[in-house]
Structure formats: C-alpha cells, structure tokens
N, C-alpha and C positions, 0 to 999 in steps of 0.2 A: 504494500500500500504506500503510495507516494506521500511524502511529508509536504504539508501545505504551509502557507505563510501563517495561517491562524494557529497551526500546530506549533510552529516555532515561537509565536507569541505566547501560547499557553504553556509550553515547556521549553523555555530558552536554554536550559541546561540538560534537557532530556528528562525522561521519567526516572524515578528512583530505582537504582540497581544496587541491591545489598548483596555483597559477596558472600559466598559460602566456601570454606568456613570464614568466620569473622575472627580476625587476629587481634591480639592486644594492641597492635599498632593502629589498626582501624579504629578501635575504641578511643585510643589516645587522640588520634587525629580528629575524630568526630566531636569529642568533648572540647577540643581546642576551638573548633568552629562555633560550638555553642557558647563558649566563653567569650569569644571575640565579637559575636554577632550583634549584641545590643549597641556597642559602641560604633560598629561599622554602619548599622542601620541608622543610628542617630546622625552620623556624619552625612549619610546619603540624603536624608529628608529634612534636616533642620532648617534649611534656608528656602524651602519651598513655600510659596504663598498659598492662600486658600484656593485660588483658582487652579493652581497646579495640583494641590492636594486632592481636589475634586475632579481630576481628570482620570478617566479609566486608562489602565495600562494597556488595554487592547479593546477592540470593538466587542461590546457585550460583556466586558469584564468589570471587575471591581475598580473603584477609584483608588488612588494611592492611599488616601485616608482609610478606606475600608481594608486595604491590605495590611496597613500598620495595626489597626485594631484587631483584625483577624489573627495576626501573628501572636498577639498577647492572649487572645481567647484560646487559640489552638494550643499554645505551649503550656498554658495553665492546665488545660484538659490532659495533655500528655503527662505532665508532672504528677497529676493525681493518679493516672494509670500506672505509673511506676510504683507509687505507694500501695495501690491495690495489689499489684502483682507480688509485692514483697510481704504483704500481710494476709493474703488470702491464697487459696490454691486455685490456680487457673481461673481467676474471676472473669466473668463475662462483663466487659466494660459497657458503660453507657455511651452511646454515640450522641451526636448533636447535629442539628441542621445548620451547618456553618453558613450556608447561603442565606438562611433566615436571620441568623445572628447578625450577618453583615448589613442587613436591611433595617435593623433596629436603630433607634435614635443615636445611641452612642457610637455605633459603627459608621453611621453616615455623617455625623456632624460634630462629635466630640473633638476637642483639641488632641492632636496626636501625642502631645507631651505626656498625657495621661498614660497611654499605652507604652510609650518609650521608657518612661520611668518604671512602669510595671514590669516590662521585659527585662530591664537592667537588674532590678531587684530579684525577680524570679530566676533569671539565669545565674546570678551569683549563688543563690541557694541551690539551684538544680545542679550546677557544676560541682559545688562542694559535695553534694549528695552522690553524684555519679562517680566522682574520683574515689569515693570510699567503698564502692561496690566490689565484692569479691567475684572471682570467675564463676563460682557457683550461683551467686545472686544474679549475675548477668544472664543466666539461663532460665530464670523464672519467666513465666509467660502469663499473658492474658489472652482472652478469646475475643475476637472482634465479631459481634453478632451478625453483621451484614454478610461476612464471608465464612463464618464459623472456623476461621483459621486461628491457630495459636501464633502469637507474636512474642518473641523473646525480648527481654529488655535490651540485650545487645543489638538486636535488629532495630528496635525502636530508637535507640540512640542514633543509628545511621539514618533512619527515616527522618528524624527531626533535624539532623545536621543538613540533610538534603533539603528539607522543607525551608529552612532558614535561607540557604543559598538560592533556592528556587524563587522565593518571593523577592529576595534582594535583586535578583536578575530581572524580575518583572519591572521593578521600579527603575533600576539602573538603565535598562533598555529603553524605557519610556523617556527618561531624561536625555539619553543620547539621541533618540529619534526626534525629540522636540527641541534639541539644542539648549537645554536648560543648564 
C-alpha cells in the first residue's frame, strides 16, 4: 500500500516499532527520551501565539494546543497503568476516548503552560519511578481491553518514548511547513 502525504503527516516518524527482545539499552534510551521530553516540548511551543497554537498540525487533525494537552492527559493515563501493573496481576486497564478529551474545554482553549508544567512534573516523577524498576518488574503486564493483548511495562516505556517523539514531530513539522 503506497504511503500518502496524509500518512506522512499522521506518522512523521512512522508507527511505533518495539523491538523484541527489549534490551536494557533500549530501556535506558527510552527513559532518557522521557526525561528530556518536557523541556524539548516547552522549547518547541513556548513562543507560539494563540493563532499558531490553534492551528491543526494536519488537515482534520488536532491543533497544537490540543496536542500539548493530549500529551499531558495521555502520559498521566500511562503512568497510572504502570502503577496498576505493579500492584495488580495483569489488570485490564481503563481506556479513554482521547478524541473526546481533546474536544473538551481544557483541551481546546486552556493555556498550554498548564499542560507543560504538568508534563514536567509528571515526567520527573515517572522517570524517577522507571529508573528504579527491576528487570522482573519491567515484565509485569497489563491487558488492553480493545485488543485483549498483554503489554509489558518494558514495551510501554518504548511506546511512550515513541509517543513523545511522534507528537513532537507533528508540531515541529507544522512549524517548519508554516515557516514559524
């Protein structure tokens, strides 16, 4: 199937590809991405005005503002999933309608500083937590109810490192295309 322009705009770094096996170096690299991400995102969006923040990164896509708020919402959900996986046996996680969340008042109009600060604090705590996980704990899993697949915490670190870079690329690509 050919890659279209919209596919490139949707997945500027490609879809997530989590290697198997996952090495300790993968974990270290992914945690570093999570540690650096809030500062990098803040630098990327801090000087955007409201008009720029309310520009969709692609036709039919979220605005920059919605992407920033989505990152905070999504990463908080992920952090909770880590806690469930370590305190319960293969918990079935609660999913959420991220598209509906993005349409709520805070997602569409709140100052991005709220989510930037939130991400910074969350990622500091999350990274501290992740750096302390043992090899055994990284193998704990949760079950995603939409696919009924078990996801290990090691895999989920990779997924959220990808998620960070993925959405960063959405905003960075828009800025480059618009000459901001």
